N, CA and C atoms as a LAMMPS dump frame, in Angstrom:
ITEM: TIMESTEP
0
ITEM: NUMBER OF ATOMS
342
ITEM: BOX BOUNDS ff ff ff
-5.0000000000000000e+02 5.0000000000000000e+02
-5.0000000000000000e+02 5.0000000000000000e+02
-5.0000000000000000e+02 5.0000000000000000e+02
ITEM: ATOMS id mol type element x y z
1 1 1 N -25.811 -279.382 225.039
2 1 2 C -24.8 -279.012 224.476
3 1 3 C -24.613 -279.652 222.961
4 2 1 N -23.28 -279.379 222.4
5 2 2 C -23.305 -279.692 221.323
6 2 3 C -22.466 -281.158 221.177
7 3 1 N -22.694 -281.983 220.13
8 3 2 C -22.167 -282.986 220.032
9 3 3 C -21.082 -282.899 218.612
10 4 1 N -19.917 -283.124 218.881
11 4 2 C -18.859 -283.079 217.935
12 4 3 C -18.223 -284.228 217.633
13 5 1 N -17.8 -284.658 216.235
14 5 2 C -17.142 -285.768 215.79
15 5 3 C -16.234 -286.207 216.706
16 6 1 N -15.139 -285.029 217.534
17 6 2 C -14.266 -285.697 217.956
18 6 3 C -13.962 -285.539 219.457
19 7 1 N -15.661 -285.572 220.138
20 7 2 C -15.85 -286.034 221.119
21 7 3 C -15.647 -287.659 221.598
22 8 1 N -15.077 -288.193 222.983
23 8 2 C -15.195 -289.021 223.252
24 8 3 C -16.511 -289.874 223.786
25 9 1 N -17.2 -290.8 223.74
26 9 2 C -18.499 -291.159 223.724
27 9 3 C -18.385 -291.777 225.287
28 10 1 N -17.134 -291.843 226.113
29 10 2 C -16.961 -292.097 227.036
30 10 3 C -17.251 -291.04 228.253
31 11 1 N -17.287 -289.982 228.082
32 11 2 C -17.179 -288.992 229.016
33 11 3 C -18.2 -287.743 228.751
34 12 1 N -19.155 -287.704 229.46
35 12 2 C -19.89 -286.376 229.459
36 12 3 C -20.704 -286.084 230.095
37 13 1 N -20.282 -285.14 231.063
38 13 2 C -21.183 -284.692 232.659
39 13 3 C -21.22 -283.23 232.844
40 14 1 N -22.289 -282.707 233.447
41 14 2 C -22.242 -281.425 234.17
42 14 3 C -21.651 -281.498 235.444
43 15 1 N -20.634 -280.212 235.559
44 15 2 C -19.647 -280.277 236.818
45 15 3 C -19.097 -278.501 236.785
46 16 1 N -18.649 -278.428 238.1
47 16 2 C -18.075 -277.492 238.382
48 16 3 C -16.323 -277.665 238.115
49 17 1 N -15.708 -277.051 237.264
50 17 2 C -14.457 -277.396 237.062
51 17 3 C -13.463 -276.34 237.508
52 18 1 N -12.478 -276.796 238.48
53 18 2 C -11.232 -276.171 238.855
54 18 3 C -10.408 -276.202 238.044
55 19 1 N -9.415 -275.483 237.467
56 19 2 C -8.22 -275.352 236.75
57 19 3 C -7.227 -274.817 237.711
58 20 1 N -5.817 -275.063 237.435
59 20 2 C -4.888 -274.057 238.294
60 20 3 C -4.922 -273.005 237.638
61 21 1 N -4.175 -271.996 238.883
62 21 2 C -4.514 -270.646 238.036
63 21 3 C -5.688 -269.801 238.998
64 22 1 N -6.477 -270.651 239.865
65 22 2 C -7.82 -269.984 240.332
66 22 3 C -8.795 -270.178 239.51
67 23 1 N -9.114 -270.768 238.007
68 23 2 C -10.05 -270.716 237.518
69 23 3 C -11.118 -271.646 237.585
70 24 1 N -12.414 -271.086 237.925
71 24 2 C -13.688 -271.589 238.306
72 24 3 C -14.567 -271.878 237.364
73 25 1 N -14.987 -272.892 236.134
74 25 2 C -16.185 -272.423 235.324
75 25 3 C -17.029 -273.917 235.829
76 26 1 N -18.229 -273.516 235.165
77 26 2 C -19.287 -274.561 234.974
78 26 3 C -19.772 -274.485 233.781
79 27 1 N -19.543 -275.916 233.575
80 27 2 C -20.648 -276.415 232.215
81 27 3 C -20.596 -277.899 232.17
82 28 1 N -20.792 -278.25 230.832
83 28 2 C -20.616 -279.747 230.297
84 28 3 C -19.739 -279.888 229.815
85 29 1 N -18.992 -280.648 230.734
86 29 2 C -17.534 -281.156 229.822
87 29 3 C -17.487 -282.444 229.403
88 30 1 N -17.062 -282.506 228.198
89 30 2 C -16.52 -283.921 227.44
90 30 3 C -15.201 -284.041 227.124
91 31 1 N -14.827 -285.224 226.697
92 31 2 C -13.291 -285.26 226.232
93 31 3 C -13.09 -285.386 224.791
94 32 1 N -11.845 -284.723 223.948
95 32 2 C -11.784 -284.626 222.754
96 32 3 C -10.294 -284.809 222.39
97 33 1 N -10.115 -285.519 221.568
98 33 2 C -8.69 -285.603 220.837
99 33 3 C -8.379 -284.498 220.168
100 34 1 N -7.348 -284.054 219.971
101 34 2 C -6.801 -282.429 218.974
102 34 3 C -5.303 -282.872 219.171
103 35 1 N -4.552 -282.621 218.068
104 35 2 C -3.347 -282.297 218.121
105 35 3 C -2.754 -283.733 218.496
106 36 1 N -3.141 -284.974 218.73
107 36 2 C -2.814 -286.176 218.64
108 36 3 C -2.431 -286.138 220.459
109 37 1 N -3.414 -285.546 221.263
110 37 2 C -3.827 -285.507 222.437
111 37 3 C -5.213 -285.716 223.151
112 38 1 N -5.164 -285.813 224.147
113 38 2 C -6.828 -285.681 224.585
114 38 3 C -6.727 -284.214 225.306
115 39 1 N -8.071 -283.64 225.132
116 39 2 C -8.266 -282.489 225.857
117 39 3 C -9.7 -282.415 226.445
118 40 1 N -9.632 -281.797 227.856
119 40 2 C -11.055 -281.549 228.013
120 40 3 C -11.502 -280.498 227.42
121 41 1 N -12.697 -280.412 227.205
122 41 2 C -13.766 -279.644 226.582
123 41 3 C -14.77 -279.122 227.519
124 42 1 N -15.164 -277.605 227.688
125 42 2 C -16.123 -277.366 228.613
126 42 3 C -17.055 -276.56 227.938
127 43 1 N -18.259 -276.783 228.195
128 43 2 C -19.144 -275.531 226.989
129 43 3 C -20.148 -275.007 228.17
130 44 1 N -19.797 -274.04 228.163
131 44 2 C -20.335 -273.092 229.518
132 44 3 C -21.639 -272.619 228.992
133 45 1 N -22.572 -272.791 229.64
134 45 2 C -24.144 -272.307 229.193
135 45 3 C -23.933 -271.033 229.591
136 46 1 N -24.534 -270.227 228.663
137 46 2 C -25.164 -268.985 228.893
138 46 3 C -26.785 -268.541 228.619
139 47 1 N -26.95 -267.307 228.463
140 47 2 C -28.389 -267.263 228.325
141 47 3 C -29.331 -267.755 227.512
142 48 1 N -30.811 -268.124 227.607
143 48 2 C -31.327 -268.84 226.909
144 48 3 C -31.081 -270.046 226.617
145 49 1 N -29.938 -270.803 227.031
146 49 2 C -30.337 -272.077 226.924
147 49 3 C -28.867 -272.549 226.377
148 50 1 N -28.053 -271.143 225.17
149 50 2 C -27.248 -271.146 224.529
150 50 3 C -25.769 -271.609 225.35
151 51 1 N -24.91 -272.239 224.239
152 51 2 C -23.276 -272.141 224.92
153 51 3 C -22.987 -270.78 224.644
154 52 1 N -22.423 -270.061 226.04
155 52 2 C -21.855 -268.975 225.941
156 52 3 C -20.131 -268.984 225.501
157 53 1 N -19.534 -269.981 226.103
158 53 2 C -18.433 -270.042 225.932
159 53 3 C -17.76 -271.264 225.414
160 54 1 N -16.994 -271.753 224.64
161 54 2 C -16.412 -273.022 224.664
162 54 3 C -14.832 -273.105 224.841
163 55 1 N -14.42 -273.644 226.153
164 55 2 C -12.858 -273.839 226.345
165 55 3 C -12.41 -275.251 226.357
166 56 1 N -11.066 -275.336 226.163
167 56 2 C -10.287 -276.56 226.004
168 56 3 C -9.749 -276.601 226.994
169 57 1 N -9.069 -277.692 227.811
170 57 2 C -7.863 -277.3 228.587
171 57 3 C -7.434 -279.059 228.884
172 58 1 N -6.264 -278.806 229.512
173 58 2 C -5.278 -280.204 229.62
174 58 3 C -5.696 -280.951 230.529
175 59 1 N -5.506 -281.982 230.794
176 59 2 C -6.012 -282.724 231.66
177 59 3 C -4.912 -282.488 233.197
178 60 1 N -3.907 -282.235 232.97
179 60 2 C -3.094 -282.118 234.259
180 60 3 C -3.216 -280.195 234.298
181 61 1 N -3.959 -279.571 233.969
182 61 2 C -4.311 -278.537 234.622
183 61 3 C -5.572 -278.285 235.136
184 62 1 N -6.507 -279.643 235.657
185 62 2 C -7.348 -279.75 236.669
186 62 3 C -6.672 -280.192 238.103
187 63 1 N -7.386 -279.188 238.736
188 63 2 C -7.456 -278.979 240.064
189 63 3 C -8.319 -280.118 240.669
190 64 1 N -9.56 -279.616 240.398
191 64 2 C -10.65 -280.342 241.163
192 64 3 C -11.699 -280.557 239.977
193 65 1 N -12.427 -281.423 240.191
194 65 2 C -13.618 -281.467 239.196
195 65 3 C -14.83 -282.171 240.042
196 66 1 N -15.844 -281.36 240.238
197 66 2 C -16.713 -281.566 241.183
198 66 3 C -18.432 -282.167 240.214
199 67 1 N -18.68 -283.093 239.719
200 67 2 C -19.724 -282.868 239.284
201 67 3 C -21.205 -283.072 239.682
202 68 1 N -21.761 -282.312 239.142
203 68 2 C -23.185 -281.346 239.885
204 68 3 C -24.163 -281.624 238.815
205 69 1 N -25.45 -281.595 239.027
206 69 2 C -26.737 -280.981 238.57
207 69 3 C -26.827 -280.383 236.989
208 70 1 N -27.166 -280.515 236.095
209 70 2 C -27.35 -279.461 235.154
210 70 3 C -27.935 -278.179 235.802
211 71 1 N -28.973 -278.331 236.222
212 71 2 C -29.6 -277.157 237.278
213 71 3 C -28.431 -276.144 238.035
214 72 1 N -27.365 -276.841 238.913
215 72 2 C -26.46 -276.522 239.702
216 72 3 C -25.133 -275.626 238.686
217 73 1 N -24.774 -276.641 237.943
218 73 2 C -23.925 -275.696 236.746
219 73 3 C -24.756 -274.813 236.033
220 74 1 N -25.724 -274.997 235.598
221 74 2 C -25.991 -273.787 235.048
222 74 3 C -26.304 -272.26 236.087
223 75 1 N -26.64 -272.167 237.052
224 75 2 C -26.882 -271.614 238.776
225 75 3 C -25.437 -270.661 238.393
226 76 1 N -24.395 -272.175 238.773
227 76 2 C -22.867 -271.423 238.87
228 76 3 C -22.182 -270.841 237.618
229 77 1 N -22.446 -271.336 236.552
230 77 2 C -21.952 -270.429 235.435
231 77 3 C -22.791 -269.108 235.063
232 78 1 N -23.846 -268.84 235.398
233 78 2 C -24.431 -267.779 235.499
234 78 3 C -23.82 -266.233 236.023
235 79 1 N -23.339 -266.668 237.392
236 79 2 C -22.484 -265.678 238.287
237 79 3 C -20.702 -265.738 237.533
238 80 1 N -20.899 -266.807 236.714
239 80 2 C -18.926 -267.142 236.865
240 80 3 C -18.926 -267.306 235.162
241 81 1 N -18.666 -266.147 234.585
242 81 2 C -18.9 -266.7 233.085
243 81 3 C -17.491 -265.969 232.792
244 82 1 N -16.664 -266.98 232.153
245 82 2 C -15.248 -266.668 231.693
246 82 3 C -14.929 -265.487 230.873
247 83 1 N -13.833 -264.626 231.326
248 83 2 C -13.621 -263.234 230.146
249 83 3 C -13.29 -263.759 229.07
250 84 1 N -13.544 -263.02 227.988
251 84 2 C -13.184 -263.428 226.8
252 84 3 C -11.714 -263.117 226.805
253 85 1 N -10.749 -263.704 225.939
254 85 2 C -9.743 -263.786 225.73
255 85 3 C -9.458 -261.814 224.738
256 86 1 N -8.11 -261.211 225.514
257 86 2 C -8.23 -259.463 225.078
258 86 3 C -6.718 -259.76 224.375
259 87 1 N -6.39 -259.002 223.762
260 87 2 C -5.054 -258.393 223.451
261 87 3 C -4.672 -257.794 224.44
262 88 1 N -3.149 -257.96 224.731
263 88 2 C -2.088 -257.473 225.671
264 88 3 C -1.373 -256.192 224.642
265 89 1 N -1.381 -255.249 224.729
266 89 2 C -0.943 -254.142 224.201
267 89 3 C 0.1 -253.516 225.149
268 90 1 N 1.332 -253.375 224.391
269 90 2 C 2.211 -252.509 224.772
270 90 3 C 2.27 -251.623 224.596
271 91 1 N 3.054 -250.428 225.052
272 91 2 C 2.961 -249.121 224.816
273 91 3 C 4.176 -249.42 223.533
274 92 1 N 3.617 -248.644 222.012
275 92 2 C 4.474 -248.591 221.265
276 92 3 C 5.46 -248.209 221.787
277 93 1 N 7.333 -248.679 221.473
278 93 2 C 8.306 -248.177 221.5
279 93 3 C 8.733 -247.37 220.485
280 94 1 N 9.088 -246.209 220.486
281 94 2 C 9.87 -245.38 219.399
282 94 3 C 11.35 -245.933 219.366
283 95 1 N 11.34 -246.244 217.708
284 95 2 C 13.156 -246.197 217.576
285 95 3 C 13.915 -245.219 217.769
286 96 1 N 15.347 -245.436 218.108
287 96 2 C 16.172 -244.06 218.655
288 96 3 C 16.306 -243.463 216.916
289 97 1 N 16.583 -242.181 217.617
290 97 2 C 16.619 -241.153 216.27
291 97 3 C 18.006 -241.483 215.56
292 98 1 N 17.702 -241.242 214.061
293 98 2 C 18.816 -241.75 213.308
294 98 3 C 19.72 -240.692 213.034
295 99 1 N 20.858 -240.383 213.583
296 99 2 C 22.067 -239.578 213.597
297 99 3 C 22.412 -239.659 212.154
298 100 1 N 22.166 -238.418 211.694
299 100 2 C 22.906 -238.081 210.088
300 100 3 C 23.847 -237.416 210.14
301 101 1 N 25.077 -237.92 210.536
302 101 2 C 26.333 -237.166 210.383
303 101 3 C 26.604 -236.071 209.48
304 102 1 N 25.94 -235.951 208.355
305 102 2 C 26.211 -235.055 207.35
306 102 3 C 25.521 -233.765 207.827
307 103 1 N 24.614 -233.557 208.612
308 103 2 C 23.693 -232.481 208.787
309 103 3 C 24.461 -232.389 210.604
310 104 1 N 25.094 -232.462 211.131
311 104 2 C 25.662 -232.276 212.527
312 104 3 C 26.545 -230.846 212.197
313 105 1 N 26.384 -230.419 213.387
314 105 2 C 27.444 -229.176 213.396
315 105 3 C 28.434 -229.189 213.463
316 106 1 N 29.075 -230.65 214.358
317 106 2 C 30.341 -230.581 214.474
318 106 3 C 31.164 -231.765 213.51
319 107 1 N 30.135 -232.009 212.74
320 107 2 C 31.362 -232.939 211.564
321 107 3 C 32.097 -231.734 210.756
322 108 1 N 33.405 -232.352 210.442
323 108 2 C 34.032 -231.621 209.664
324 108 3 C 34.74 -232.435 208.865
325 109 1 N 35.965 -232.077 207.73
326 109 2 C 36.576 -232.832 206.92
327 109 3 C 37.292 -234.014 207.786
328 110 1 N 38.144 -234.11 208.807
329 110 2 C 38.563 -234.752 209.656
330 110 3 C 38.144 -235.908 209.923
331 111 1 N 36.764 -235.61 210.247
332 111 2 C 35.86 -237.246 210.872
333 111 3 C 35.91 -238.39 209.691
334 112 1 N 36.379 -238.235 208.189
335 112 2 C 36.37 -239.307 207.083
336 112 3 C 37.344 -240.012 207.194
337 113 1 N 37.229 -240.868 207.555
338 113 2 C 38.282 -242.2 206.718
339 113 3 C 38.737 -242.474 205.315
340 114 1 N 39.554 -242.387 205.1
341 114 2 C 39.484 -242.595 203.431
342 114 3 C 40.688 -243.672 202.902
């Protein structure tokens, strides 16, 4: 997996990671510092030995971390690839129609305050 200058030299292992929210992913896990905080980093293996995706997570979101061999992590990751982030789109809300008092049939001169 990739070596990043922000990675801590003290942590690096293959594991199955379970995060709160029923998320299970497997890959090579390291620790990095970003934004003044320590974050976990998991490089999920993909086809042909390449990294399919890299994700970061906060330590407080870890439910379980199970160290496994590289072979086990790769086999698990093959059937459990994280879905890419997609844009959630709401139905376009139409603005209310603009009422033009000058064109209303019920408009008369008495409607004007002078």
